[in-house]
KOLNUMI-902321 format. One line per 10 residues: number of its first residue (from 1); their letters; for each residue x, y, z of N, C-alpha, C, O, CB. Coordinates in steps of 0.001 Angstrom, whole numbers, plus 500000, padded with zeros to 6 digits. Atoms other than C-alpha are relative to their C-alpha. Glycine has a CB too. Layout:
% residues N
NUM> a> X Y Z X Y Z X Y Z X Y Z X Y Z | ...
% end
This chain:
% residues 174
1> mnetirtlet> 500846 498816 500000 500000 500000 500000 500889 501243 500000 501951 501264 500622 499039 500000 501226 | 499314 498720 500056 501134 503528 499256 500136 500579 501415 499192 500522 502202 499241 500984 499074 | 499730 499502 498644 502708 505159 502346 499074 501166 500380 498649 501262 501532 501466 500445 500112 | 500911 498887 499700 500562 508305 502087 498619 499469 500354 498014 499915 501329 499907 500972 498800 | 501321 500570 499719 497364 506269 501950 500018 499260 501339 499048 499333 502095 499565 499042 498861 | 499879 500687 498708 498574 504143 504879 499914 501023 501143 499230 500784 502138 501343 499202 500079 | 500064 498941 498986 499110 507352 506895 498570 500493 500172 498096 500636 501299 500921 501174 499620 | 501374 499507 499936 495618 508599 506028 499061 498986 500662 498146 499367 501392 499500 500333 498598 | 500885 501037 499466 494021 505272 506968 500307 499632 501448 499451 499066 502128 500092 498769 499146 | 499634 500420 498638 495886 504790 510261 500021 501126 501025 500175 500858 502216 501343 499354 499974
11> rrsvrgfdpe> 500013 498885 499039 495744 508272 511825 498760 499911 500880 497658 499664 500391 500040 501368 499263 | 501095 499995 499044 493591 508388 514941 500144 501210 500906 501253 501706 501104 499970 498691 500826 | 499955 498908 499032 492699 511161 517355 500568 499478 501316 500183 498413 501800 498588 500618 500213 | 499368 500344 498725 494809 511059 520504 499332 500840 501084 499224 502060 500970 501561 500247 499964 | 500683 499295 498904 493017 511929 523728 500694 499733 501333 500051 499596 502374 498517 499571 500081 | 499171 500155 498813 495844 511439 526189 501448 500106 499560 501926 499278 498785 499721 498640 500729 | 498636 499730 500447 499357 512828 525790 501002 499771 501126 500696 499980 502300 500116 501435 499476 | 498909 500234 499060 502643 511935 527482 500537 501356 500460 501096 502104 499658 501136 499134 499349 | 499575 498679 499522 503438 514934 529702 501525 500181 500031 502010 501305 500162 499443 500235 501384 | 498534 499938 499924 507173 514094 529692 500666 500180 498641 501871 500421 498567 500530 498749 500649
21> rmpsdevike> 499399 499948 501344 507667 514209 525916 499426 501140 499181 498219 501218 498948 499783 498676 499263 | 500372 498843 500816 507606 517382 523851 500610 499801 498615 501805 499521 498512 500486 501355 500653 | 499400 500063 501340 508030 517258 520062 501058 501100 499851 500905 502201 500380 498905 500144 498896 | 498945 499012 500223 511200 519032 518972 499497 501114 499088 498513 500948 498368 501253 499332 499392 | 500357 498892 500897 511029 522387 517205 500084 499559 498546 499273 499982 497722 500920 501214 500240 | 499844 500457 501389 512245 520643 514040 498788 499194 499549 498302 499367 498431 501276 499154 499851 | 501176 500806 500333 509369 518149 514125 498771 500898 499871 497981 500738 498941 499762 498906 501074 | 501138 499079 500069 506840 520906 514851 500055 500810 498709 499028 501020 498063 499985 500944 501225 | 499862 499235 501253 508222 522933 511930 499584 499173 498799 498933 499689 497890 501442 500480 499819 | 500403 500879 501114 507771 519941 509594 498483 499884 499926 497898 499941 498845 500629 498594 500156
31> iveageyapt> 501457 500126 499952 504172 519539 510715 499347 501295 499510 498423 501262 498697 499525 499662 501440 | 500560 498703 500391 503443 523264 510332 500191 500236 498502 499287 500738 497834 500657 501141 500808 | 499769 499813 501433 505020 523333 506880 499004 499191 499171 498538 499658 498131 501437 499599 499634 | 501008 500800 500717 502689 520523 505785 498658 500723 500007 497926 500688 499018 499854 498591 500639 | 501228 499211 499939 499794 522694 506971 500015 501144 499015 498994 501469 498409 499789 500535 501393 | 499867 498867 500923 501108 525583 504903 499806 499588 498544 499547 500439 497693 501364 500649 500166 | 500170 500478 501372 500863 523417 501782 498612 499428 499730 498386 498820 498684 501036 498953 499697 | 501373 500443 500247 497177 522591 502192 499405 500816 498852 499737 501991 498693 499127 500140 501286 | 500654 499237 501056 495063 523564 499196 499117 501098 500586 498496 500914 501633 499170 499074 499109 | 500881 498899 499601 493247 526894 499504 499321 500559 498759 499855 500483 497653 500792 501117 500748
41> grgmqspriv> 500747 499426 501111 490634 528592 497354 500825 501023 499241 501334 501984 499817 498721 500638 500502 | 499245 499129 500901 492339 530263 494386 501453 500175 500448 502121 501121 500031 499324 501361 499907 | 498614 499919 499538 495665 529613 496139 500274 501231 500847 501420 501670 500938 500931 499990 498823 | 499861 498736 499276 495041 532679 498337 500579 499846 501415 500914 500846 502050 498660 500672 500086 | 499368 500261 498705 496373 531046 501538 499390 500852 501118 500099 501568 501825 501502 500262 499911 | 500691 499198 498988 493748 532608 503813 500307 499600 501444 500202 500451 502328 498532 499909 499776 | 499768 500361 498594 494661 530599 506947 501308 500545 500579 502235 500919 499861 499993 498509 500136 | 498795 499723 499204 497199 531446 509644 500105 498866 501010 499090 498337 501464 499937 501432 500719 | 499752 501032 498998 498763 528911 512004 500781 500645 501137 501830 501250 500915 500779 498772 499392 | 499315 499497 498813 499717 529928 515536 500528 498775 500744 499765 497869 501078 499039 500880 500915
51> vvtnkavrdr> 499356 501124 499315 502183 527558 517219 500215 500395 501459 501000 501295 501759 501362 499611 499312 | 499910 499683 498572 501791 527595 520999 500761 498888 500716 500276 497764 500846 498583 500186 500624 | 499206 500918 499183 504553 525907 522994 500222 500563 501397 500740 499868 502270 501347 499715 499330 | 499897 499357 498696 504491 528366 525913 498933 499402 500911 497741 499509 500623 499841 501554 499884 | 500943 500710 499126 502902 526428 528795 498942 500923 500589 497773 500541 500658 500750 499313 501125 | 500976 499079 499407 501238 529466 530399 498931 500395 498981 497749 500451 499318 500707 501259 500538 | 500961 499638 501048 499613 530495 527096 499135 498792 499669 497918 498914 499529 500730 500515 498725 | 500729 501240 500295 498647 526885 526347 498948 499749 501089 497806 499402 500790 500985 498789 499897 | 500925 500247 498898 497069 526567 529796 498851 501013 500001 497717 500652 500315 500745 500049 501336 | 501076 498997 500057 495118 529831 529397 499039 499684 498859 497825 499824 499015 500587 501424 499824
61> lselnaevmg> 500863 500411 501112 493825 528680 525999 499113 498829 500425 497935 498774 500075 500849 499610 498761 | 500770 501139 499494 492737 525451 527677 498865 500478 500893 497739 499993 500781 500911 499029 500773 | 501034 499463 499104 490856 527419 530354 498883 500677 499214 497704 500480 499508 500616 500996 500991 | 501013 499317 500811 489098 529574 527760 499150 498997 499232 497931 499144 499148 500665 500983 499023 | 500713 501022 500755 488180 526529 525678 499056 499243 500925 497912 498972 500560 500989 499029 499320 | 500830 500715 499030 486878 524717 528762 498806 500853 500414 497702 500340 500594 500828 499606 501237 | 501079 499078 499637 484830 527785 529689 498901 499971 498938 497716 499924 499267 500545 501440 500171 | 500982 500062 501090 483144 527721 526268 499248 498667 500061 498039 498616 499832 500699 500172 498612 | 500592 501332 499963 482526 523982 526677 499158 499785 501258 498328 498877 501302 501091 498944 499919 | 500751 500141 498764 481144 524456 530189 500576 498951 500934 499832 498257 501627 498584 499663 499691
71> ttsdpfygap> 499330 500989 499162 483711 522299 531983 501248 500617 500613 501601 501754 500300 500360 498735 499184 | 498719 499547 499447 486897 522635 534008 501127 499067 499598 502285 499325 499926 499923 500098 501525 | 498956 500936 500438 488753 519687 532465 500794 500598 498843 500359 501565 498218 499380 498644 499581 | 499125 499519 501071 491587 520187 529954 499516 499488 498644 499664 498299 498359 501458 499557 500250 | 500475 500456 501308 490061 520070 526456 501130 499564 499065 500877 498931 498040 499202 501096 499342 | 498862 500366 500842 493584 519607 525030 500646 498693 500444 501686 498305 499911 501034 501111 500011 | 499565 501333 499570 494059 516283 526875 501458 499936 500430 502106 498900 500285 499778 499021 498895 | 498616 499994 499533 497415 517326 528299 501040 500201 498915 502234 500104 499197 500282 498737 500694 | 499040 499793 501101 499010 518010 524892 500905 501185 500328 500417 502224 500774 499255 500240 498644 | 499092 498897 499695 502134 520162 525312 500032 501096 498942 500500 502203 499208 501374 499469 500186
81> vvlivladrq> 499984 499040 501109 501690 521917 521952 498569 500164 499494 497820 499193 499385 500959 499527 498842 | 501298 499732 500615 498600 523578 520527 500259 500835 498750 500882 501895 498811 499018 500739 500999 | 499945 499253 501255 498427 524665 516898 498604 500584 499788 497613 499854 499796 500450 499081 498776 | 501283 499336 500222 495678 527207 516279 499911 500355 498523 500810 500991 497973 499846 501279 500904 | 500222 499649 501397 494292 527504 512775 498907 501055 499954 497801 500862 500459 499615 498745 499143 | 500911 498878 500207 492632 530796 511904 499871 500190 498495 500761 499795 497741 500513 501318 500713 | 500111 499689 501427 491305 531890 508536 499269 501321 499826 498401 501684 500620 499264 498867 499236 | 500516 498665 500314 490429 535247 506999 498560 499910 499510 498290 499368 498439 500882 500690 498940 | 501429 500047 500338 486652 535641 506957 499679 500704 498677 498612 500477 498108 499188 500631 501118 | 500250 499273 501252 486978 537913 503891 500103 499094 498774 499626 499451 497697 500983 501157 499863
91> rptymydgsl> 499894 500955 501105 487797 534901 501716 498769 499097 500018 498447 498537 501066 501317 499156 500103 | 501221 500821 499983 484656 533019 500637 500262 498530 500342 499342 497818 500745 499314 500084 498654 | 499668 501405 499732 486470 529694 501092 500727 499809 501327 501323 498756 501555 500851 499448 498876 | 499157 500033 498800 488002 530472 504499 499784 498760 500865 500750 498182 501363 499745 501227 500827 | 500287 501154 499132 486252 527667 506415 500580 498716 499394 501149 497886 500103 498467 499847 500215 | 499458 501186 500671 487224 525051 503836 501525 500032 500025 502175 499020 500287 499488 499914 498542 | 498539 499850 499998 490766 526406 503586 500568 499604 501360 501520 498827 501436 500403 501457 499653 | 499516 500311 498660 491236 526230 507356 499832 498538 500355 500683 497956 501027 499288 500844 501011 | 500242 501421 499724 489738 522753 507541 501034 499123 499301 501497 498130 499862 498584 499598 499555 | 498966 500760 500702 492164 521488 504915 501353 500133 500699 502118 499170 500755 500111 500470 498543
101> vmgnlmnaah> 498764 499814 499235 495051 522983 506906 499978 499080 501220 500970 498415 501517 500173 501491 500435 | 500121 500873 498823 493777 521154 510009 500305 498547 499627 501055 497866 500326 498579 500106 500613 | 499762 501380 500433 493739 517856 508107 501457 499747 499678 502018 498728 500080 499152 499676 498791 | 498580 500165 500323 497233 518362 506738 500853 499927 501269 501758 499098 501369 500480 501155 499109 | 499221 499993 498760 498570 519171 510215 499905 498657 500714 500916 498104 501147 499521 501123 500928 | 500185 501260 499271 497071 516046 511779 500607 498811 499262 501191 497924 499885 498520 499750 500240 | 499408 501102 500765 498132 513734 508953 501522 500066 499999 502189 499034 500085 499483 500016 498565 | 498543 499846 499941 501663 515156 508916 500525 499558 501360 501541 498869 501446 500407 501462 499720 | 499584 500406 498654 501907 514709 512687 500057 498481 500086 501047 497919 500553 499034 500567 501072 | 500034 501468 499940 500883 511066 512390 501154 499386 499208 501770 498415 499647 498656 499474 499462
111> slgvgscwih> 498924 500554 500826 503397 510464 509616 501360 500106 500684 502293 499378 500342 500047 500711 498654 | 498743 499810 499258 506122 511677 512017 499954 499370 501391 500852 499593 502203 500313 501488 500126 | 500101 500678 498711 504938 509587 514972 499487 500867 501133 499655 500524 502303 501318 499464 500373 | 500525 499068 499005 503275 512510 516762 498480 499889 499999 497857 499822 498939 500459 501472 499707 | 501444 500091 499884 499718 512289 518069 499347 501364 499865 499975 502396 500101 499617 499369 501321 | 500739 498747 500148 497058 514895 517402 498514 499770 500202 498024 498642 500146 500257 500621 498622 | 501459 500045 499903 493412 515714 517937 499455 501373 499642 499976 502388 500104 499533 499569 501430 | 500682 498757 500342 491144 518370 516419 499149 500391 501199 498298 499621 501644 499127 499849 498696 | 500775 499494 498875 489751 520452 519256 499191 501206 499506 499743 502173 498982 500934 500391 501213 | 500890 498937 500467 486763 522637 518472 500008 501199 500954 500801 501245 501894 498573 499463 499846
121> rakevfdmde> 500244 498801 499204 485665 525975 519980 501029 501106 499784 501077 502055 500566 499969 499637 501445 | 499068 498907 500312 488447 528073 518413 499231 501246 499565 499630 502366 499884 500995 499570 498891 | 500815 498851 500427 485779 530279 516837 499550 500789 501222 499717 502007 501281 498764 499532 499170 | 500513 499331 498808 484244 531035 520226 501125 500641 500815 500974 501760 501306 499228 499007 500865 | 498877 499461 499216 487609 531518 521969 500523 501288 499378 500779 502258 500091 501139 498964 500103 | 499419 498818 500640 488874 534009 519382 498967 501057 499612 499315 502100 499058 500761 499584 498777 | 501027 498960 500078 485554 535832 519207 499855 500720 501345 499243 501786 501417 498646 499390 499571 | 500017 499357 498678 485957 536612 522943 500965 501187 499988 501916 501215 499205 500387 498979 501131 | 499084 498852 499886 487592 539909 523902 501422 499531 500326 502383 500018 499732 499503 500985 501089 | 498663 500475 499635 490489 538029 525527 500679 499301 498825 501880 499465 498612 499918 499048 501198
131> gkemlrkwgi> 499444 500659 501179 490964 535900 522417 500451 501001 498954 501512 500841 498350 498984 499056 499398 | 499636 498946 500950 490971 538992 520205 501261 500732 500464 502106 501106 499651 498835 500999 499827 | 498803 499345 499453 493543 540577 522516 501235 499125 499788 502312 499636 499478 499815 500303 501506 | 498885 500918 500266 495743 537481 522203 500474 500156 498559 501672 500276 498299 499581 498530 500274 | 499637 499861 501412 495630 537772 518416 500758 501304 499765 501777 501310 499074 498742 499948 499112 | 499308 498710 500157 496598 541456 518585 501423 499908 500570 502381 500368 499949 499203 501142 500709 | 498685 500151 499356 499455 540622 520971 500953 499181 499123 502158 499430 499103 499847 499327 501382 | 499186 500854 500869 500674 537983 518509 500223 500615 498620 500873 500005 497771 499342 498640 499849 | 499796 499321 501273 500570 540479 515622 499062 499557 498891 499349 499769 497713 501391 499797 499557 | 500968 500462 501000 497558 538969 513875 498853 500992 499959 498066 501104 500899 499481 498554 500323
141> egdyegighv> 501035 498997 500176 495301 541683 512542 499151 499626 498802 499630 499006 497853 500610 501407 499827 | 500925 500311 501077 492284 541377 510321 498798 499276 500565 498635 499159 501780 500680 499155 498909 | 501254 500637 499611 489000 539539 510385 500172 498478 499969 499694 497807 499055 498837 500444 499063 | 499700 501431 499954 490156 536062 511402 499028 499249 500883 498649 499718 501957 501412 499773 500491 | 500843 500898 499218 487945 533247 512605 500831 498800 500426 501627 498277 499646 498748 499551 499191 | 499346 501222 499534 489241 530397 514731 499324 498804 499364 498122 498603 499534 499960 499895 501544 | 500534 501200 500651 488794 527207 512715 500108 498800 500929 499175 498004 501035 500743 499720 498679 | 499811 501112 499077 490221 524767 515235 501359 500064 500663 502241 500820 500256 499839 498676 499277 | 498722 500190 499319 493003 523829 517612 500456 498579 499674 499635 497663 499625 499881 500237 501570 | 499450 501343 500104 495292 520877 516963 500811 499768 501265 501854 500389 501472 500878 499818 498697
151> algyaaaepa> 499234 500432 498837 496372 519297 520248 501087 499080 499467 500808 498160 498698 499090 499276 501087 | 498865 500691 500619 499830 517934 519503 500975 499518 501073 501295 500256 502004 500724 500929 498995 | 499009 500559 499091 502255 515676 521354 500109 498502 499766 499528 497962 498825 499634 500299 501471 | 499846 501451 500109 503260 512076 521869 498912 499321 500812 498643 499715 501946 501407 499545 500480 | 501109 500699 499353 500446 509697 522763 500467 499295 501266 501545 498701 501300 499368 498992 499037 | 499717 500711 498752 500371 508354 526312 499732 498504 499833 500323 497684 500535 499148 500572 501157 | 500335 501401 500278 498883 505105 524942 499674 499868 498523 499371 500851 497846 498801 499512 500881 | 500314 500271 501402 498308 503493 521584 498517 500275 499738 497664 499737 500444 500358 498534 499628 | 501418 499746 500308 495084 504846 520015 499296 498714 499559 499927 497788 499049 499872 501078 498898 | 500799 501160 500421 492285 502364 519354 500035 499871 498483 500179 500866 497773 498533 500126 500498
161> pakprkddya> 500048 500167 501462 492141 500855 515887 498733 500627 499423 497765 500890 500138 500068 498503 499621 | 501146 499393 500686 489761 502314 513342 498789 499090 500061 498903 497865 500006 500347 500312 498542 | 501252 500740 500104 486140 501286 513413 499808 499640 498528 500309 500341 497649 498779 500837 500557 | 500281 500320 501406 484954 499531 510265 499254 501162 499342 498456 501843 499985 499169 498686 499887 | 500682 498950 500751 483792 501955 507591 498598 499522 499665 498392 498336 499404 500785 500375 498705 | 501381 500359 500316 480046 502026 506946 499897 499584 498532 500628 500086 497678 499040 501184 500302 | 500143 500546 501349 478887 500146 503858 499628 501039 498956 500064 500940 497809 498971 498924 500005 | 500466 499036 500992 477257 503135 502191 500767 501314 500059 500234 502361 499692 498526 500266 500193 | 499191 498789 499900 480090 505614 502813 500153 500652 498626 499966 501861 498483 501385 499677 500601 | 499834 499498 501367 480740 505984 499090 498875 499473 499124 498517 498297 499179 501379 499588 499420
171> vwvr> 501034 500372 500965 478036 505977 496446 500593 500199 498616 501027 501294 498261 498682 500849 500190 | 499453 499939 501352 479188 505172 492945 498866 500261 499010 497832 499594 499050 500753 498685 499645 | 500942 499716 501068 477310 506675 490012 500751 499744 498705 501704 500451 498377 499433 501477 500077 | 499286 500386 501234 478341 505020 486754 499146 500211 498776 499588 499939 497660 500441 498542 500065
% end
């Protein structure tokens, strides 16, 4: 089987990360670069990727995300790295563009032996005043919407195998 297809078929969401192991900057850069090569509408590259390795910032993002979710648990499952994908609302394809970036990031991580999980509520977090202030502090200006967070790190345990695919997943019209 083709290695790319094997990666796509074996990637699983990780919901428990090893707190003692942090991906190296080189590995994170490889993952981020794969995100930068995701297809975008008209090649306009509307998304932005914010790489958070600062524990205090990561923990505050976790608190804000948990607040939106209505819980106090860590929505990032202990991941030491959080990649935030934002996209420019002025582009008509921004949501699709950002979603493709998210997929590339997670598949690239898996191909390098790093676990990941798509964490929702980025829209709500970055629509908050505090979230908007974070973006300004990071030098991100414009009308950006949070598409998602990628929790990133080494898995604490082996993810469960894939569930069988449903029989009617694909419909062929010949």
